[in-house]
C-alpha positions in Angstrom: -6.6 -10.7 -26.9 -5.8 -7.5 -25.0 -3.1 -7.4 -22.3 -2.6 -4.4 -20.0 0.9 -3.7 -18.8 0.8 -2.3 -15.3 3.4 0.3 -14.4 3.7 2.2 -11.1 6.4 4.7 -10.3 8.3 3.6 -13.4 8.3 0.0 -12.2 6.7 -2.6 -14.4 4.5 -4.7 -12.2 3.3 -7.2 -14.7 0.7 -7.8 -17.4 -3.0 -8.7 -16.9 -5.9 -9.6 -19.2 -8.4 -7.5 -17.3 -8.0 -4.1 -15.5 -9.8 -5.7 -12.5 -6.8 -8.0 -12.1 -4.5 -5.0 -11.9 -5.5 -4.4 -8.3 -3.4 -7.4 -7.1 -0.4 -6.1 -8.9 -0.7 -2.6 -7.4 0.0 -4.2 -4.0 3.5 -4.9 -5.0 6.0 -2.6 -3.3 7.0 0.2 -5.8 10.6 1.1 -6.5 12.6 2.8 -9.2 14.2 0.7 -11.9 16.5 2.8 -14.1 16.6 0.1 -16.8 12.8 -0.1 -16.8 12.6 3.7 -17.0 14.7 3.7 -20.2 12.7 0.8 -21.7 9.4 2.5 -21.0 10.2 6.1 -22.0 10.2 5.7 -25.7 6.8 3.8 -26.1 5.1 6.1 -23.5 6.4 9.4 -25.0 5.6 8.5 -28.6 1.9 8.6 -27.8 1.4 5.4 -29.8 -0.1 3.6 -26.8 -3.1 4.4 -24.7 -2.2 5.2 -21.1 -5.0 4.2 -18.6 -4.5 5.7 -15.1 -5.6 3.3 -12.4 -6.8 4.5 -9.0 -4.3 3.0 -6.6 -6.7 3.6 -3.7 -8.3 0.3 -4.6 -5.1 -1.4 -3.7 -5.1 -0.2 -0.2 
């Protein structure tokens, strides 16, 4: 089973089973979380995980 972790402005919004479900998470107010930034940096910068950019215009 695939889970997608949704991150916006270095804020982890949650995990979903389908990218279509990500739209509801993108409506969450974004903010900067320093601890989240530190946790996310290593996995994102190693290139071991696929990064899928979502169009946040769908959330408006």
